N, C-alpha and C positions, 0 to 999 in steps of 0.2 A: 504494500500500500504506500502511496505517496502522500505526504502531508503537505498541505499548502500553507505558506506563510503569507500573511497580509502585510504588505509594505505600505507605508504612508509617505506622502510627499509633503514635508513641512517647510518647503522652501518658498512658500507663497510670499510675495513682497508685501511689505506693509503699505496700507492705503495712505495716499498723500492727504494731508490736512487741507481743507479748502481755505483759500485766501479771499477775504471779503473786502471790497473797496467801494466806497460810496460814489455815486455818479453826479457830476455837476455839469457835464458836457451836454450841449444840446444835440440830440440825435433823434432820428425818426424811430419811434418805438415800434417793434414788430407787432403785428396783429395778434390778438388773442387766439390760441388754437381752439378748435372746436372740441377736442377730446383731451382730454388730458387727466415735567417735574420742576422743580424749582431751580434756583441758581441763575446765573447770568445767561441771557439768551445768546445763542450762537449766531443768529442772523437778526438783523435790525428791522423786522417786519413792523414792530410797534411804533417806530419812529417815522415811517413813510407817510407822506401825504399823497393824495390822488395824483397820478402821473409821475411820481418819483419811482426810482428803481435803485437796486444795488446789484453789483456784479459779483460773481463767484468764479474763482479760478480753481482748477483741478477737480471740477465736478461736471457731470453732464446734466442735461435737463431731466432725464429720467432719474438720476440719482437725487435730484432735488424734489421729487414728488412727495416724499414723506414729510419733510419740513413744510412744504407748500400746503399740503392737505391739513396739517396741524394748525397752521396759521389761519387758513380759511375756516376751519372748524371753530377756532377760538372766537371768531367774530360772527358766528351763526347763532341765532336764537330761535327757539321753536315755541309755538303757542299750542298747548295741548288742551283737549276738552276734558270733561269730567271722567271719561272712561280711560284717560291717559293716552289717547290717540293724538298724533300730531295733526293739527288742522291748518297750520300756517307756519312757514319758515321764512325768516328774514335774515338776509346777509348784510351786515353793517359795513364790513370792509371785504374787499375781494382782491386776491393776488393771483398772478399767473407767471409762468416761466417761459422764456424764449431763448433759443440758441443765439449766440452772437454771430451775426452775418459778417461778410467781408467788409462792407461799408462801415459798420459799427466798429469792427476791429481796427480799421484804418483810423477812425476818429479817436480811438483810445490810445493809439501809438504815442509813446513818450509820456503817458500819464500813469498814475497808480492803477488805472483800470486795464492797462496793457496786459494782454494774455488772458483776459476774461473769456470764459467759455459759455457762460449762461447768465442771463439777466432775470431778476425777479422783480416784477412790476406791480405796483398797486393800481388797480383799475377802478375801484369803487371806494 
């Protein structure tokens, strides 16, 4: 009989920490896609006004869906009836993510936003 030994590959590289930079450069914001604990906040969602954004380096739009969903959920309120069923949902603030396109990347050149891969934008 042959015995099989399971080998594990533990040489997975460590994930790069995201770098966040605030945006003050006038750019054309990408359109909103149709699908898509305590302590110090990792991302500045709470400080954004409508139309403002922040850029994240070392992350993709898909990797930002978790923090984005959490931020959107934080500003959602539900009105429930006596039976506990949701009858109305109100979104006080809304955020979405967009990949940085070539024109935006060119506008960011030479600024702290240079190298950004994704923008998180407050739309409401």
